[in-house]
Residue, then its C-alpha position, 0 to 999 in steps of 0.5 A: m528452450r527458446r533462443w532468448s531464454l538461453l541468451r538471458m541465462t548466458v548473460t546472467a551466468t556471465a554477470v555472476l562470474l564478473m561479480t564474483a571476480a569483483g568480490l561482490t558475490t561469492s556464491p554460484p547460481v543455484t540450478p533448480a529443476p527446470a521450470a515447467a511453466a517455460e514449456q506452456t504454450s502462449g496465448p494470443a496476447a503473446a503474439q501481439h507484443r505491443s499489447s503485452l505487459p512490459l514485464g521481463h523480456r518482450w518475448l515472454p509468453e503471456t496469456r489473457s482471459s477475459r469475461r464481462l461481468a456487466p455492461g461496461v465491466t470486464y475482468t481480465r486475468i493475465e499470466r506472463g513468464f515463468r520461474p527461471r532457473w537462476e533464482a534462489f532462496t537466500v537469507d538477508v542479514a543487513l542492508t547498508r549504504s556503505w560498501q565498507e560496512a557490508a564488506a566488514l559484516r561479510r567477513i564476520l559472517r564468513r569467519g562464523g562459518y556462513a557463506a556470506w555474499i553481497e547484493v548490490v542495489q542500484q535503484q535510487p528513489s525516483q525523486t532523488r535522481g541527480l541529488l545522490p552520488r552516482g553508483p550503487f544505492a545500497f548493499i545487502v549482505r546475504a548468506g546462502r543460496f538454496v533451491e528450497r525455502a525450508d533450507a533458507d528458513a533453517l539458516a535464518g533461524r541459526l543466524q537469528a540465534d546468533g543475534y542477527d536480524a535475518s530473514t528469508q528472501y527469494t532473489g526473484e523478488d529483488g527487482d532485478p530483471t527476471t522472467g517472472p512469473w506474474v499473474i495480474h488481475v484487472l477490473e476495467i469499469d467504463p462509467s459511460r456504459f456501466a449502470g451501477t456505481v463504484a464506491p468505498a465501503l468500511a469493514s463491517g460498516h464501521i471503524t474499529s473492526l476489520e473484515s475480508v474483502l470477500g465479507i465486505a463484498g458479500r454484505a453489499d452484493a457487489l459484482a466485484a471488489v478489491n481491497g482499499g487503502f492503508y489501515v491500522f492493524s494493531e492496537e500498538i500502533g493506534t485504533v484497529g480499523d482506523l484508515a491510515g489516510v483519507s476516507m470519505l463515504d457518501g460525502a462524509l469525511l471519516s478519516e483525515a488525510v496523510d496530507g499530500r498523499t495521492s488517493l482514489l476519488l470516486s463519485d457517481d459517474t467519475a473516478r479520479i486520482a489526486a493528492v489530498e489534504t484535509t483541514l478540520v476546525a472546531e468553531l464555536p462563539g468567540s473561539a476556534r480550535l484545530v481538530d487533529g483527526f477523526n475516529r482514532k486514538p489521540g496521540l498516534i498518527r499512523s504514517c504521519g502527515g498531520d497538523g498541529g505539531d506532530q513529532p518527529t515530522e508533519e511530512p508523510k512517513h509510511d508505516f511509522d507512528c508520529t506522536d502528539d501529546s496534545e490533540l483534539i479528535m472528532f469521533t462520529p457514530v461510524f466509530d461504533g459505540a464509545t470513544e476510547p477512554g483515558a486522561g483528558a477531556e471530552a465534549i458531547i455534541s448532539a445531532d443539532g450541534e449543541v454541547t450536551a455535556v463536558s467531562g474531565e475524562r475521555g470515554h463516552a458514548i457517541p450520540e446518534g447523529g452527533f459527535v464527540l470532541s476528545a482532547t488531550g494535553q493543552d487541547a483538553a485544557w482549552l476544551l474545559d476552559d472554553v466549551s460549556v453545555g449549551d454552546p453550539i459547535d460546528v466542525v468545518a472540514q475542508v478537503y482539497a484534491d490537487g490543491r482545489r476544494v472538493d465539493a462533498e455534496r456530490e456524494l464523493g467517496m475517497v480511498n487513501g493510497g500512495p504513492q502516485l505512480v503515473t501522471h499525465g501518462k508518464r511514470r512519476i513515482a512520488d516515493v520521497a514526497e509521499g513518505f515511502a523512502w524515509s530510510p534505505t531499508f524501507f525504500y528497498y523492501f517496500s518499493v524496489h522489492r517485488n510485492p503483491r500490489t493493488l493499484a488504481g488507474t484512470t484512463r484518458d476516456g474516463r475508465l477506471l482500472l483496478v489491478a491486483a498483482d499476486g506475489r510472494a509465490p515463486e511458482h505462481s507470481v513474484g509480484l511487482s516493484f513500484r516501477e513495474s506497477a507504474a509500467v503495468l498501469q501505463a500498458l493498461g492505458a492509465r493516464e493517472g495511477v496510484n498504489l493502494d494497500g498491498g502485500g497480504s491485503t491484496q485481494m480481488v473478489i468477482d461474483g462472490e469468489v476470491v479470484n487472486r491468490p492472496s499471500s495471506g491465505p485463501q480468503g485474504r487477511p481482514v482489511g479496513d475498507a474495500v472498493l466495491v463495484l455495485p450493480 
């Protein structure tokens, strides 16, 4: 075993003893079988420490293999580190900001016969430094430490039967220092040398459906692809397939922005990363009305960040449904078929921009080349009072990137994301402003916790980086925290960087093959859109 690894294990064991003495944990570290990966030989990249990824100790073994897919397009697989002896499976029972609450729950669990202990979370949201008191950010009450996941799952089941909201976790995903392992997949596209294009594509070519990245890439004969932005995956939270943030294909806006969220912008020869906002207005003679959104169920705003009085907030709030009982939604043919039925009113507008019908209920066919304005609440009353057959209607969409109006005539594509991770070459994680820290529990498990991640970055010389980090597989790859995601992008040369959808959505396809290991299964779970590298 390498000398530094012995030192790391000594430091870890010492830390556990100190925490035990302080009452922060009462369970000794688990010692599983030696990790075979530790004995693997390192490749050339491990000897060049300056170019190695900044994950774990700088002397961790790292290997890289690359292949050219086309002039200006390279795929690289990076393997780093190994599974350490000290990580284990455990069961999370609660997360709280209060040490007193955590200690009280620990006592209750111990009285019930559970080997409970407390894990301290030190990391705070990036944008609150100096605003919150110094010291621990939160405390996780845990029970048990096991070599095998099945044993932790069994304990979680007993705790759930006793009324606790328990879940199995792997301590190597906590965000604390570890040795990995990590497996990172990198697509690098140089537009000055690549004759093809990089563009977004919808699942099955329209909204209201989901499709694997492999399927999306296959239909387009793409050289390569990664999953795109956040999306609605259940009817309980909106329209399945709706992009939960901005979406633009060939200069046509398909979904409104979660205002202020950082996204990936693509044109024929450039890629950039910017905070996007959208404003939509329906204009007709003598009247105008704010349009709340595109191609989605009225009243449910996934991840919030909208306009027009949404509740409880118009600020971004990730994976949360804001509501509004009075909305005007624009449906275009890409929605596929007809609008969603329900109470309210609708106006059907032809391809030449003229109202052909007005109805006191929702649920009508969307005309080819035209659109439908679907209204609820006060907006429905406005539509019935102010809109008549024969009226001309034009919906004006204004799109802003970093505060500047976007010229959609450049056949621009947009993929929603967030938060921003890197700007001007420095780590700048916009976790608060972009809605990823709205509760301590959400912040910890989404941001601090290691997860599979899909990332996009742009370099100073204009190259585009698309990154897929495997995760939730202790023997293969533990995933990345937001801080580690930013560090990886920086190490790869990114001047700007953003997080895209991750978790079970993280997928990378090369030449018709899924090259990463999706945590949702070999083919990856169905998603709403993808970023395609097209020949």
